[in-house]
N, C-alpha and C positions, 0 to 999 in steps of 0.2 A: 297834262297830262287827259285824255280821254280816257273818262272810267269806263263805256263802253266797248274799250279796247281789253281788258280785265273777261277773261272770259272763263279764263283757268283758276280749276281751285289747285292751292297749293298746299302742303302740309314744308316747313321751314322743321326738322332736327337737325338735336345735336350728338355728341357720342354721351354716352353715358360709363363712367369705371365702373366696371362689378368683378370684386378682389376675389379672391378665396381664403381661407384661414390662417394661409399664412405672408400674405400679404400680392402674392401672384398674380396677377393677369388667367381668368377664363380660358383655357383654352380647351375648342372642340377638333374631333379629328372626323374625317370626311375620309371613308375607306371604298374605297370603287371597286367594281367587279373585278373577282382574278380575274387575268386572261390565261390561265391553266389550270387543271386541276389539282388540288393540294400540293402545290408548287406554292410557301407565303411570298416569296421571292418577284413571279409575276404583280402579288395586284400592285396596284398603285396608292400611295397614299398622302394625302395633302394633309397640313395639321396651318390651321389659321388660327390667329388672335380673334373669339368672338365677342365684337364690340353693337352691345344693342346702344339702341338712339333710341330717346324719347321727342316725345313732340313739343318746340317751342311755341309756332304757330299756325295759323291756319288760312291761308289769305289769298282776297282773291289775286290774280296774276297775265301777266300774256307770255306766251312762249314762244321766243321767234329764234328758227336755226340759222346763225347769222350766214347771209351769201357768201359767196364767192369770194366779191372783191372785198366783205366786211373780216369774214374768215383768214385769207393774206394776208391782213395787218394785221392783224390781232394773234396770228400766228407766231409773227415776228417777237411779239413782248412776252406770250404763252404759248406753244404749242399746243395745251390741253385744249382750251374754250374753244367748242362751237357750237353752245346758245347761250342766249342773251333773254336772261326774265325780269320782265319789266311786273314793279310793281311800285306801291306807298312807301315813302319811307315808313321803317320798322328799325327804334334804334337797337342796338346789341346783339344785332348779325354779324354773326364773324365769318371766314373763310375756313373754318372744319366741320364748318354746317351742309347737313345738304336740303335737296330740297327733291319733295314725292309728289310724284303727279300721277293717279294712278297707276301702272307698275313699272313705271321708270323711274330713272333716279338720277341726278346732278347733282355731280360736286359740285361745291361752291369754290371760286378760282379766286375771284374779288368782283370788291362790294364797291360800285358807282353811286356817290352819291351828285346825284345830277343838279346842277350851281349849288353847290353845300349849300341847302336849303330848305334841307328837310322836307322834304314835300312829295318826293319819289330816289326810287333808288334805282339801280342795272344791278343783277346780279350776272357773272361772268360766271361761266358753268361749263364743264365735260359732260355728254352722258353719258355713264356707265351701263355697260355692254350687257342684254337681259338674258340672264341663264335660261335655257331651253330654248 
């Protein structure tokens, strides 16, 4: 691996579970602006489990969007893989984790330990859409 290509500073995060006093996951509700004045049935209400994240490591990496050929080959295995992140090997990385680079977020789909030598790994990721 050419260390000069590791020019992106990324943070790997893992989800942490926060529960209320009853053992239930915390939930937040995002209430959108009402589409009609005074008519509660026109409000857009969405709920999602709030999933806070904790930093695991901040490391240097190379972020590479997959080329057309690689993307179609990867699509046969996993249709969600859109980006490869190359970095030095780091033990303990799981597919339940994510990568943050600036305002971009990547869900880790799979981890490849190159040649099983524990020197370099590729994180095959799906970039999440940005809000806004």
